[in-house]
N, C-alpha and C positions, 0 to 999 in steps of 0.2 A: 514324432512321424509315424505316421501308421502306414501299412502294407501298401496303402492305394495309392498315397504319396511316393511312396519310395518307389514302385512300380512307373509310376508316372515319370519322375525322375530320371527314372534307366530309360525309358523309350525317348525322353528328349537328348538325355546322352548322346543315344545311340544315333540318335537322326541326325545330330550335330555332328558324329564321328563319322555316320556316312557322307555327308557332306564335305566335310573336311578332306576325306582322301578320296573323295570324286574331282575335287578340284587338283590335288597332286596327281591324278593321272597325267594328264597331258606334258608335263613337266618331265614326269617318271618316264616316257616312252622316250622321251628326246635322251634322257640319261642313259637308258639301257640300251639305244642305238648307238651313242658314243661310246659308251664301255664293250660292246660286242665290237665296234669297226676299229677299236685302238687294239683290242684283246687279241683279234684275226691279224692286225700287222704287226703284233709284238711276236705271233705266232711264227706266222710267215718267216719272218726276220731271222726269229733263231734259227728256224729250218734251214736257212740258207747259209745263216752262219755257220751251223752244225757239220753241215755237207762240203764246206769250204778245205778243201786241205790245205792251205796256206794257215787256215786257225791252229794247228798243232804246229807247226815249225815258227810261228812269230810268239812274242809275249800278247798277253792275255789284251794288253791295254791296247799294243796295235791293232789286234784282230777288232777288238771295237773299233778302234779308229776307221777299218777297212770294211767296216759296216757299217754306215751311219742309220742305213733306214731301220734296223735291229737296235742300233744303241739312243736313238730319237723316239721311238714308240716305244723301248720299255721305260726309260725315265718320263716320258708322256705317261705310260700305267700307273707309275709308283707316284707319279705328281697327283694323278687322279683320285688314287685310293688316299692317301697323305692330305687331298681336298674333302675325304667325303663322298666320294659316291656311292660307296657301297650301301651307306645310309640313305642317298636320295632315292637309289634304287629298291631297295626294301620297304621305305615306309610306305608305303599302300598296302603292303601284305597284309596289314591289319587289316582282324576280320573284327565287325562290328555286333558280331554275335558275343552273348557273353557265356562262359560256362555257370553252373549253378553256386559256386560262389561266387559270383558278380563280377570275376575278371574277367580284363579283356586279354582273348590270346594271341600269337602271332601262328599265320598260316603256314 
């Protein structure tokens, strides 16, 4: 395979990769929105949980039981990460530009 054929193959690969990344954009926006909303809910619930004076007086599980908003949002956030939301959010940040070695790099 000569260098002209290799250059054409690389250009075709980059075009296909760009098309694939463009198809991921709408779904990624939804996943980012979900991640932001659940993260804000978890942070808000954590703040309310920490400033509650009863939290220091009762056991850990009782304090979680007394703050269901925080408990549910925290479990949801953990579940989303186990389901792979971090991969769905980061996937389209792959750059179709290649460096000198011909490898694809992540932004």
